[in-house]
Biopython code that builds the backbone (N, CA, C, O; Angstrom):
import numpy as np
from Bio.PDB.StructureBuilder import StructureBuilder

atoms = [
    (1, "MET", "N", (-7.824, -18.089, 11.649)),
    (1, "MET", "CA", (-6.765, -18.378, 10.707)),
    (1, "MET", "C", (-5.958, -19.548, 11.264)),
    (1, "MET", "O", (-5.601, -19.556, 12.442)),
    (2, "THR", "N", (-5.676, -20.523, 10.427)),
    (2, "THR", "CA", (-4.915, -21.672, 10.875)),
    (2, "THR", "C", (-3.453, -21.302, 11.048)),
    (2, "THR", "O", (-2.972, -20.308, 10.502)),
    (3, "GLU", "N", (-2.759, -22.124, 11.819)),
    (3, "GLU", "CA", (-1.336, -21.866, 12.067)),
    (3, "GLU", "C", (-0.544, -21.916, 10.760)),
    (3, "GLU", "O", (0.382, -21.131, 10.561)),
    (4, "GLU", "N", (-0.909, -22.834, 9.880)),
    (4, "GLU", "CA", (-0.213, -22.964, 8.601)),
    (4, "GLU", "C", (-0.387, -21.712, 7.742)),
    (4, "GLU", "O", (0.581, -21.221, 7.160)),
    (5, "SER", "N", (-1.616, -21.193, 7.659)),
    (5, "SER", "CA", (-1.837, -19.997, 6.846)),
    (5, "SER", "C", (-1.192, -18.781, 7.490)),
    (5, "SER", "O", (-0.735, -17.886, 6.778)),
    (6, "GLN", "N", (-1.139, -18.722, 8.828)),
    (6, "GLN", "CA", (-0.459, -17.625, 9.513)),
    (6, "GLN", "C", (1.028, -17.643, 9.182)),
    (6, "GLN", "O", (1.625, -16.592, 8.947)),
    (7, "GLN", "N", (1.632, -18.835, 9.163)),
    (7, "GLN", "CA", (3.050, -18.951, 8.825)),
    (7, "GLN", "C", (3.289, -18.536, 7.382)),
    (7, "GLN", "O", (4.287, -17.882, 7.079)),
    (8, "LEU", "N", (2.374, -18.914, 6.485)),
    (8, "LEU", "CA", (2.481, -18.533, 5.084)),
    (8, "LEU", "C", (2.405, -17.018, 4.951)),
    (8, "LEU", "O", (3.218, -16.411, 4.254)),
    (9, "ASP", "N", (1.425, -16.406, 5.621)),
    (9, "ASP", "CA", (1.287, -14.953, 5.578)),
    (9, "ASP", "C", (2.540, -14.271, 6.106)),
    (9, "ASP", "O", (3.019, -13.308, 5.507)),
    (10, "ASN", "N", (3.074, -14.757, 7.214)),
    (10, "ASN", "CA", (4.291, -14.171, 7.770)),
    (10, "ASN", "C", (5.474, -14.352, 6.825)),
    (10, "ASN", "O", (6.321, -13.465, 6.710)),
    (11, "GLY", "N", (5.532, -15.487, 6.156)),
    (11, "GLY", "CA", (6.605, -15.727, 5.200)),
    (11, "GLY", "C", (6.533, -14.782, 4.007)),
    (11, "GLY", "O", (7.557, -14.278, 3.546)),
    (12, "VAL", "N", (5.324, -14.543, 3.509)),
    (12, "VAL", "CA", (5.137, -13.618, 2.383)),
    (12, "VAL", "C", (5.545, -12.209, 2.794)),
    (12, "VAL", "O", (6.252, -11.526, 2.054)),
    (13, "ILE", "N", (5.103, -11.772, 3.970)),
    (13, "ILE", "CA", (5.447, -10.427, 4.447)),
    (13, "ILE", "C", (6.954, -10.303, 4.637)),
    (13, "ILE", "O", (7.541, -9.293, 4.249)),
    (14, "ALA", "N", (7.582, -11.304, 5.221)),
    (14, "ALA", "CA", (9.034, -11.253, 5.433)),
    (14, "ALA", "C", (9.773, -11.161, 4.106)),
    (14, "ALA", "O", (10.739, -10.408, 3.980)),
    (15, "GLU", "N", (9.321, -11.925, 3.116)),
    (15, "GLU", "CA", (9.964, -11.870, 1.803)),
    (15, "GLU", "C", (9.776, -10.507, 1.153)),
    (15, "GLU", "O", (10.700, -9.975, 0.538)),
    (16, "LEU", "N", (8.577, -9.943, 1.288)),
    (16, "LEU", "CA", (8.322, -8.616, 0.731)),
    (16, "LEU", "C", (9.217, -7.572, 1.394)),
    (16, "LEU", "O", (9.767, -6.702, 0.718)),
    (17, "GLN", "N", (9.361, -7.658, 2.696)),
    (17, "GLN", "CA", (10.199, -6.695, 3.403)),
    (17, "GLN", "C", (11.663, -6.842, 2.996)),
    (17, "GLN", "O", (12.377, -5.845, 2.885)),
    (18, "ASN", "N", (12.109, -8.057, 2.776)),
    (18, "ASN", "CA", (13.492, -8.275, 2.354)),
    (18, "ASN", "C", (13.749, -7.737, 0.950)),
    (18, "ASN", "O", (14.860, -7.295, 0.655)),
    (19, "LYS", "N", (12.743, -7.768, 0.082)),
    (19, "LYS", "CA", (12.901, -7.282, -1.284)),
    (19, "LYS", "C", (12.798, -5.773, -1.386)),
    (19, "LYS", "O", (13.266, -5.194, -2.366)),
    (20, "ASP", "N", (12.198, -5.120, -0.399)),
    (20, "ASP", "CA", (11.973, -3.686, -0.465)),
    (20, "ASP", "C", (13.231, -2.956, -0.045)),
    (20, "ASP", "O", (13.593, -2.949, 1.132)),
    (21, "HIS", "N", (13.893, -2.344, -1.006)),
    (21, "HIS", "CA", (15.125, -1.617, -0.720)),
    (21, "HIS", "C", (14.900, -0.114, -0.673)),
    (21, "HIS", "O", (15.856, 0.659, -0.623)),
    (22, "SER", "N", (13.651, 0.298, -0.688)),
    (22, "SER", "CA", (13.366, 1.729, -0.653)),
    (22, "SER", "C", (13.286, 2.198, 0.783)),
    (22, "SER", "O", (13.110, 1.406, 1.710)),
    (23, "SER", "N", (13.416, 3.476, 0.943)),
    (23, "SER", "CA", (13.283, 4.064, 2.279)),
    (23, "SER", "C", (11.829, 4.386, 2.596)),
    (23, "SER", "O", (11.520, 4.789, 3.718)),
    (24, "LEU", "N", (10.938, 4.219, 1.636)),
    (24, "LEU", "CA", (9.530, 4.533, 1.870)),
    (24, "LEU", "C", (8.927, 3.713, 2.995)),
    (24, "LEU", "O", (8.213, 4.251, 3.841)),
    (25, "ALA", "N", (9.204, 2.428, 3.015)),
    (25, "ALA", "CA", (8.618, 1.562, 4.040)),
    (25, "ALA", "C", (9.068, 1.991, 5.436)),
    (25, "ALA", "O", (8.289, 1.913, 6.386)),
    (26, "GLN", "N", (10.287, 2.433, 5.565)),
    (26, "GLN", "CA", (10.797, 2.880, 6.863)),
    (26, "GLN", "C", (10.137, 4.172, 7.321)),
    (26, "GLN", "O", (10.075, 4.440, 8.520)),
    (27, "GLN", "N", (9.653, 4.961, 6.400)),
    (27, "GLN", "CA", (9.030, 6.234, 6.736)),
    (27, "GLN", "C", (7.588, 6.081, 7.207)),
    (27, "GLN", "O", (7.009, 7.037, 7.724)),
    (28, "LEU", "N", (7.002, 4.915, 7.040)),
    (28, "LEU", "CA", (5.593, 4.731, 7.371)),
    (28, "LEU", "C", (5.318, 4.789, 8.870)),
    (28, "LEU", "O", (4.218, 5.162, 9.279)),
    (29, "ASP", "N", (6.288, 4.430, 9.685)),
    (29, "ASP", "CA", (6.061, 4.415, 11.128)),
    (29, "ASP", "C", (5.799, 5.803, 11.692)),
    (29, "ASP", "O", (5.122, 5.926, 12.713)),
    (30, "GLY", "N", (6.310, 6.842, 11.064)),
    (30, "GLY", "CA", (6.135, 8.191, 11.575)),
    (30, "GLY", "C", (4.979, 8.963, 10.966)),
    (30, "GLY", "O", (4.926, 10.187, 11.095)),
    (31, "LEU", "N", (4.063, 8.290, 10.314)),
    (31, "LEU", "CA", (2.962, 8.975, 9.645)),
    (31, "LEU", "C", (1.979, 9.576, 10.639)),
    (31, "LEU", "O", (1.840, 9.104, 11.768)),
    (32, "THR", "N", (1.303, 10.624, 10.194)),
    (32, "THR", "CA", (0.311, 11.286, 11.036)),
    (32, "THR", "C", (-1.068, 10.664, 10.910)),
    (32, "THR", "O", (-2.000, 11.110, 11.580)),
    (33, "CYS", "N", (-1.226, 9.647, 10.072)),
    (33, "CYS", "CA", (-2.531, 9.009, 9.898)),
    (33, "CYS", "C", (-2.560, 7.702, 10.699)),
    (33, "CYS", "O", (-1.518, 7.141, 11.040)),
    (34, "ASP", "N", (-3.773, 7.235, 10.986)),
    (34, "ASP", "CA", (-3.905, 5.979, 11.716)),
    (34, "ASP", "C", (-4.349, 4.871, 10.766)),
    (34, "ASP", "O", (-4.517, 5.097, 9.568)),
    (35, "HIS", "N", (-4.535, 3.689, 11.309)),
    (35, "HIS", "CA", (-4.858, 2.530, 10.467)),
    (35, "HIS", "C", (-6.148, 2.702, 9.685)),
    (35, "HIS", "O", (-6.221, 2.323, 8.516)),
    (36, "SER", "N", (-7.162, 3.267, 10.315)),
    (36, "SER", "CA", (-8.432, 3.439, 9.598)),
    (36, "SER", "C", (-8.278, 4.444, 8.452)),
    (36, "SER", "O", (-8.931, 4.305, 7.417)),
    (37, "ASP", "N", (-7.422, 5.453, 8.629)),
    (37, "ASP", "CA", (-7.141, 6.388, 7.540)),
    (37, "ASP", "C", (-6.486, 5.677, 6.358)),
    (37, "ASP", "O", (-6.802, 5.947, 5.199)),
    (38, "ILE", "N", (-5.583, 4.780, 6.668)),
    (38, "ILE", "CA", (-4.869, 4.044, 5.612)),
    (38, "ILE", "C", (-5.819, 3.109, 4.877)),
    (38, "ILE", "O", (-5.779, 3.017, 3.650)),
    (39, "VAL", "N", (-6.667, 2.421, 5.618)),
    (39, "VAL", "CA", (-7.643, 1.520, 4.989)),
    (39, "VAL", "C", (-8.570, 2.311, 4.079)),
    (39, "VAL", "O", (-8.849, 1.890, 2.957)),
    (40, "GLU", "N", (-9.048, 3.455, 4.558)),
    (40, "GLU", "CA", (-9.937, 4.292, 3.747)),
    (40, "GLU", "C", (-9.219, 4.797, 2.494)),
    (40, "GLU", "O", (-9.797, 4.805, 1.407)),
    (41, "LEU", "N", (-7.980, 5.212, 2.644)),
    (41, "LEU", "CA", (-7.186, 5.685, 1.510)),
    (41, "LEU", "C", (-7.031, 4.590, 0.457)),
    (41, "LEU", "O", (-7.220, 4.841, -0.734)),
    (42, "LEU", "N", (-6.688, 3.380, 0.891)),
    (42, "LEU", "CA", (-6.497, 2.282, -0.057)),
    (42, "LEU", "C", (-7.807, 1.870, -0.714)),
    (42, "LEU", "O", (-7.815, 1.483, -1.883)),
    (43, "ALA", "N", (-8.908, 1.947, 0.016)),
    (43, "ALA", "CA", (-10.212, 1.649, -0.580)),
    (43, "ALA", "C", (-10.568, 2.683, -1.643)),
    (43, "ALA", "O", (-11.047, 2.329, -2.720)),
    (44, "GLN", "N", (-10.337, 3.953, -1.345)),
    (44, "GLN", "CA", (-10.590, 5.006, -2.335)),
    (44, "GLN", "C", (-9.708, 4.805, -3.557)),
    (44, "GLN", "O", (-10.173, 4.930, -4.690)),
    (45, "TYR", "N", (-8.456, 4.497, -3.333)),
    (45, "TYR", "CA", (-7.512, 4.259, -4.417)),
    (45, "TYR", "C", (-7.993, 3.119, -5.311)),
    (45, "TYR", "O", (-7.971, 3.224, -6.537)),
    (46, "GLN", "N", (-8.427, 2.029, -4.678)),
    (46, "GLN", "CA", (-8.902, 0.870, -5.439)),
    (46, "GLN", "C", (-10.116, 1.225, -6.282)),
    (46, "GLN", "O", (-10.165, 0.899, -7.468)),
    (47, "VAL", "N", (-11.087, 1.884, -5.683)),
    (47, "VAL", "CA", (-12.321, 2.226, -6.388)),
    (47, "VAL", "C", (-12.043, 3.201, -7.527)),
    (47, "VAL", "O", (-12.501, 2.999, -8.651)),
    (48, "LEU", "N", (-11.296, 4.249, -7.233)),
    (48, "LEU", "CA", (-11.048, 5.268, -8.259)),
    (48, "LEU", "C", (-10.154, 4.757, -9.387)),
    (48, "LEU", "O", (-10.329, 5.155, -10.539)),
    (49, "SER", "N", (-9.215, 3.896, -9.077)),
    (49, "SER", "CA", (-8.323, 3.384, -10.124)),
    (49, "SER", "C", (-9.033, 2.410, -11.062)),
    (49, "SER", "O", (-8.564, 2.177, -12.176)),
    (50, "GLU", "N", (-10.151, 1.840, -10.629)),
    (50, "GLU", "CA", (-10.903, 0.911, -11.478)),
    (50, "GLU", "C", (-11.957, 1.605, -12.329)),
    (50, "GLU", "O", (-12.558, 0.976, -13.200)),
    (51, "GLN", "N", (-12.188, 2.879, -12.091)),
    (51, "GLN", "CA", (-13.174, 3.616, -12.875)),
    (51, "GLN", "C", (-12.540, 4.136, -14.165)),
    (51, "GLN", "O", (-11.317, 4.202, -14.292)),
    (52, "ASP", "N", (-13.385, 4.497, -15.101)),
    (52, "ASP", "CA", (-12.911, 5.003, -16.386)),
    (52, "ASP", "C", (-12.684, 6.512, -16.381)),
    (52, "ASP", "O", (-12.272, 7.073, -17.397)),
    (53, "ASP", "N", (-12.942, 7.167, -15.278)),
    (53, "ASP", "CA", (-12.841, 8.620, -15.185)),
    (53, "ASP", "C", (-11.448, 9.024, -14.698)),
    (53, "ASP", "O", (-11.228, 9.205, -13.500)),
    (54, "ASP", "N", (-10.514, 9.163, -15.635)),
    (54, "ASP", "CA", (-9.139, 9.518, -15.286)),
    (54, "ASP", "C", (-9.046, 10.885, -14.626)),
    (54, "ASP", "O", (-8.212, 11.095, -13.747)),
    (55, "GLN", "N", (-9.890, 11.805, -15.041)),
    (55, "GLN", "CA", (-9.868, 13.149, -14.462)),
    (55, "GLN", "C", (-10.229, 13.117, -12.981)),
    (55, "GLN", "O", (-9.619, 13.812, -12.169)),
    (56, "LYS", "N", (-11.218, 12.311, -12.642)),
    (56, "LYS", "CA", (-11.636, 12.180, -11.245)),
    (56, "LYS", "C", (-10.497, 11.595, -10.405)),
    (56, "LYS", "O", (-10.225, 12.068, -9.302)),
    (57, "PHE", "N", (-9.839, 10.569, -10.935)),
    (57, "PHE", "CA", (-8.699, 9.975, -10.234)),
    (57, "PHE", "C", (-7.577, 10.993, -10.089)),
    (57, "PHE", "O", (-7.010, 11.138, -9.006)),
    (58, "ASP", "N", (-7.254, 11.693, -11.158)),
    (58, "ASP", "CA", (-6.168, 12.677, -11.116)),
    (58, "ASP", "C", (-6.447, 13.775, -10.103)),
    (58, "ASP", "O", (-5.549, 14.181, -9.366)),
    (59, "ASN", "N", (-7.679, 14.257, -10.057)),
    (59, "ASN", "CA", (-8.045, 15.291, -9.078)),
    (59, "ASN", "C", (-7.879, 14.773, -7.655)),
    (59, "ASN", "O", (-7.347, 15.470, -6.791)),
    (60, "TRP", "N", (-8.335, 13.553, -7.417)),
    (60, "TRP", "CA", (-8.201, 12.947, -6.096)),
    (60, "TRP", "C", (-6.723, 12.804, -5.726)),
    (60, "TRP", "O", (-6.308, 13.177, -4.629)),
    (61, "TYR", "N", (-5.944, 12.263, -6.648)),
    (61, "TYR", "CA", (-4.519, 12.018, -6.393)),
    (61, "TYR", "C", (-3.764, 13.326, -6.153)),
    (61, "TYR", "O", (-2.910, 13.400, -5.269)),
    (62, "ASP", "N", (-4.077, 14.344, -6.930)),
    (62, "ASP", "CA", (-3.400, 15.637, -6.790)),
    (62, "ASP", "C", (-3.675, 16.306, -5.450)),
    (62, "ASP", "O", (-2.908, 17.171, -5.027)),
    (63, "ASN", "N", (-4.755, 15.923, -4.775)),
    (63, "ASN", "CA", (-5.104, 16.533, -3.491)),
    (63, "ASN", "C", (-4.656, 15.716, -2.283)),
    (63, "ASN", "O", (-5.032, 16.023, -1.153)),
    (64, "LEU", "N", (-3.860, 14.682, -2.515)),
    (64, "LEU", "CA", (-3.355, 13.886, -1.399)),
    (64, "LEU", "C", (-2.210, 14.614, -0.705)),
    (64, "LEU", "O", (-1.447, 15.342, -1.339)),
    (65, "CYS", "N", (-2.101, 14.406, 0.601)),
    (65, "CYS", "CA", (-0.989, 14.987, 1.347)),
    (65, "CYS", "C", (0.237, 14.070, 1.220)),
    (65, "CYS", "O", (0.138, 12.961, 0.694)),
    (66, "GLU", "N", (1.366, 14.534, 1.697)),
    (66, "GLU", "CA", (2.619, 13.771, 1.578)),
    (66, "GLU", "C", (2.521, 12.400, 2.255)),
    (66, "GLU", "O", (3.008, 11.409, 1.711)),
    (67, "ASP", "N", (1.900, 12.337, 3.430)),
    (67, "ASP", "CA", (1.767, 11.052, 4.118)),
    (67, "ASP", "C", (0.926, 10.072, 3.304)),
    (67, "ASP", "O", (1.259, 8.890, 3.219)),
    (68, "GLN", "N", (-0.141, 10.548, 2.717)),
    (68, "GLN", "CA", (-0.982, 9.682, 1.895)),
    (68, "GLN", "C", (-0.223, 9.190, 0.674)),
    (68, "GLN", "O", (-0.362, 8.030, 0.285)),
    (69, "LEU", "N", (0.568, 10.049, 0.072)),
    (69, "LEU", "CA", (1.376, 9.640, -1.081)),
    (69, "LEU", "C", (2.409, 8.592, -0.681)),
    (69, "LEU", "O", (2.673, 7.660, -1.440)),
    (70, "ARG", "N", (2.991, 8.739, 0.498)),
    (70, "ARG", "CA", (3.951, 7.732, 0.980)),
    (70, "ARG", "C", (3.278, 6.380, 1.148)),
    (70, "ARG", "O", (3.843, 5.349, 0.782)),
    (71, "VAL", "N", (2.078, 6.383, 1.698)),
    (71, "VAL", "CA", (1.343, 5.126, 1.872)),
    (71, "VAL", "C", (1.086, 4.476, 0.519)),
    (71, "VAL", "O", (1.320, 3.279, 0.354)),
    (72, "LEU", "N", (0.608, 5.246, -0.443)),
    (72, "LEU", "CA", (0.314, 4.679, -1.769)),
    (72, "LEU", "C", (1.565, 4.182, -2.468)),
    (72, "LEU", "O", (1.546, 3.120, -3.090)),
    (73, "LYS", "N", (2.649, 4.932, -2.375)),
    (73, "LYS", "CA", (3.905, 4.490, -3.004)),
    (73, "LYS", "C", (4.397, 3.193, -2.371)),
    (73, "LYS", "O", (4.826, 2.277, -3.074)),
    (74, "SER", "N", (4.335, 3.117, -1.052)),
    (74, "SER", "CA", (4.762, 1.894, -0.368)),
    (74, "SER", "C", (3.865, 0.727, -0.733)),
    (74, "SER", "O", (4.342, -0.386, -0.953)),
    (75, "PHE", "N", (2.563, 0.980, -0.797)),
    (75, "PHE", "CA", (1.618, -0.057, -1.189)),
    (75, "PHE", "C", (1.949, -0.593, -2.577)),
    (75, "PHE", "O", (1.958, -1.806, -2.789)),
    (76, "GLU", "N", (2.219, 0.295, -3.513)),
    (76, "GLU", "CA", (2.532, -0.131, -4.878)),
    (76, "GLU", "C", (3.838, -0.927, -4.930)),
    (76, "GLU", "O", (3.946, -1.888, -5.691)),
    (77, "ILE", "N", (4.810, -0.542, -4.143)),
    (77, "ILE", "CA", (6.077, -1.278, -4.101)),
    (77, "ILE", "C", (5.835, -2.683, -3.565)),
    (77, "ILE", "O", (6.282, -3.667, -4.155)),
    (78, "TYR", "N", (5.124, -2.772, -2.444)),
    (78, "TYR", "CA", (4.835, -4.085, -1.867)),
    (78, "TYR", "C", (3.978, -4.926, -2.807)),
    (78, "TYR", "O", (4.214, -6.126, -2.948)),
    (79, "ARG", "N", (3.001, -4.322, -3.443)),
    (79, "ARG", "CA", (2.139, -5.063, -4.362)),
    (79, "ARG", "C", (2.947, -5.604, -5.539)),
    (79, "ARG", "O", (2.751, -6.746, -5.955)),
    (80, "ALA", "N", (3.840, -4.802, -6.067)),
    (80, "ALA", "CA", (4.681, -5.253, -7.190)),
    (80, "ALA", "C", (5.572, -6.418, -6.771)),
    (80, "ALA", "O", (5.716, -7.391, -7.511)),
    (81, "HIS", "N", (6.162, -6.319, -5.599)),
    (81, "HIS", "CA", (6.998, -7.427, -5.121)),
    (81, "HIS", "C", (6.159, -8.676, -4.887)),
    (81, "HIS", "O", (6.591, -9.787, -5.195)),
    (82, "TYR", "N", (4.959, -8.493, -4.342)),
    (82, "TYR", "CA", (4.095, -9.647, -4.102)),
    (82, "TYR", "C", (3.694, -10.304, -5.412)),
    (82, "TYR", "O", (3.676, -11.532, -5.508)),
    (83, "GLU", "N", (3.374, -9.510, -6.414)),
    (83, "GLU", "CA", (2.992, -10.059, -7.715)),
    (83, "GLU", "C", (4.155, -10.798, -8.357)),
    (83, "GLU", "O", (3.942, -11.761, -9.094)),
    (84, "ASP", "N", (5.380, -10.363, -8.090)),
    (84, "ASP", "CA", (6.558, -11.048, -8.624)),
    (84, "ASP", "C", (6.761, -12.410, -7.979)),
    (84, "ASP", "O", (7.322, -13.312, -8.602)),
    (85, "THR", "N", (6.308, -12.573, -6.725)),
    (85, "THR", "CA", (6.502, -13.844, -6.023)),
    (85, "THR", "C", (5.459, -14.877, -6.404)),
    (85, "THR", "O", (5.630, -16.065, -6.131)),
    (86, "ASN", "N", (4.380, -14.434, -7.032)),
    (86, "ASN", "CA", (3.308, -15.378, -7.403)),
    (86, "ASN", "C", (3.371, -15.775, -8.829)),
    (86, "ASN", "O", (2.541, -16.559, -9.289)),
]
sb = StructureBuilder()
sb.init_structure("model")
sb.init_model(0)
sb.init_chain("A")
sb.init_seg("    ")
for serial, (resi, resn, name, xyz) in enumerate(atoms, 1):
    if name == "N":
        sb.init_residue(resn, " ", resi, " ")
    sb.init_atom(name, np.array(xyz, "f"), 0.0, 1.0, " ", f" {name:<3s}", serial, name[0])
structure = sb.get_structure()
């Protein structure tokens, strides 16, 4: 990654963090899951949300634990803020 793109990425993240006024982002540091768990969760979320089977998505979502729900809520908040900046 070039220095310029690294600075851009850091600038986007800093702006997203400044716009996030929820306490969800602050709660992420104490989660019981690790990075690979989060990546897997977001991949499942992406795949299931793009399918036409709402029941399958609902069943998956209903079986998430509190930590997983916090990750998804924070992800959606950050994604919404990022989409607003573009």
